[in-house]
C-alpha positions in Angstrom: 0.0 0.0 0.0 1.4 3.4 -0.9 1.3 6.5 1.2 -1.1 8.1 -1.3 -3.6 5.3 -0.8 -3.4 5.7 3.0 -3.8 9.5 2.8 -6.8 9.2 0.4 -8.4 6.6 2.8 -8.1 9.0 5.7 -9.6 11.9 3.7 -12.5 9.7 2.5 -13.2 8.6 6.1 -13.0 12.1 7.4 -15.5 13.3 4.7 -17.9 10.5 5.8 -17.6 11.9 9.4 -18.3 15.4 8.2 -14.7 16.6 8.6 -13.0 18.6 5.8 -9.5 17.5 4.7 -6.8 18.5 2.3 -3.8 16.7 0.7 -0.8 19.0 0.4 2.6 18.5 -1.3 5.0 20.5 0.8 8.0 22.4 -0.3 10.7 20.0 1.0 13.1 22.5 2.5 10.4 24.7 4.1 8.6 21.6 5.6 11.9 20.3 6.9 12.6 23.6 8.7 9.2 24.0 10.2 9.0 20.4 11.4 12.6 20.4 12.5 13.4 17.2 10.6 16.7 15.4 11.0 19.1 14.8 8.1 17.6 12.1 5.8 14.0 12.6 7.0 11.3 13.9 4.6 7.6 14.7 4.4 6.2 13.5 1.1 2.6 14.6 1.9 0.8 16.6 4.5 -2.8 15.6 5.4 -4.8 18.3 7.2 -8.2 17.9 8.8 -10.7 20.4 10.3 -14.2 21.8 10.4 -15.3 24.5 8.1 -15.8 27.9 9.9 -19.4 29.0 9.7 -19.8 32.1 7.6 -16.3 31.8 6.1 -16.0 33.1 2.5 -13.9 31.1 0.1 -12.4 32.7 -2.9 -14.2 31.6 -6.1 -12.0 29.3 -8.2 -11.5 30.0 -11.8 -11.2 26.6 -13.6 -10.6 25.8 -17.2 -13.5 24.2 -19.1 -13.3 20.4 -19.1 -13.1 20.4 -22.9 -9.8 22.3 -22.7 -8.3 19.6 -20.5 -9.3 16.4 -22.2 -9.2 15.1 -25.8 -10.4 11.8 -27.3 -8.7 12.3 -30.6 -5.0 12.0 -29.6 -2.8 9.7 -27.7 1.0 10.3 -27.2 0.8 13.3 -29.6 -0.5 11.2 -32.5 -3.9 11.3 -34.1 -6.0 8.1 -33.8 -5.9 6.0 -36.9 
């Protein structure tokens, strides 16, 4: 089992319990400094949990249209034959 699978399982269980979660990929050097890691230690992922603050305003996300991200005509840069 990979660390990603474990982290995802924790997030799914938290959601089932009504707890918000987020998976974060830390900047290695910053995380090591903040967490006071020893030489050779690392943090590949940070999983955070918490409850949403009532009345909090979240910035609206601008997302690309799905059609701009996917294509059914090409694979490995070559048109389907």
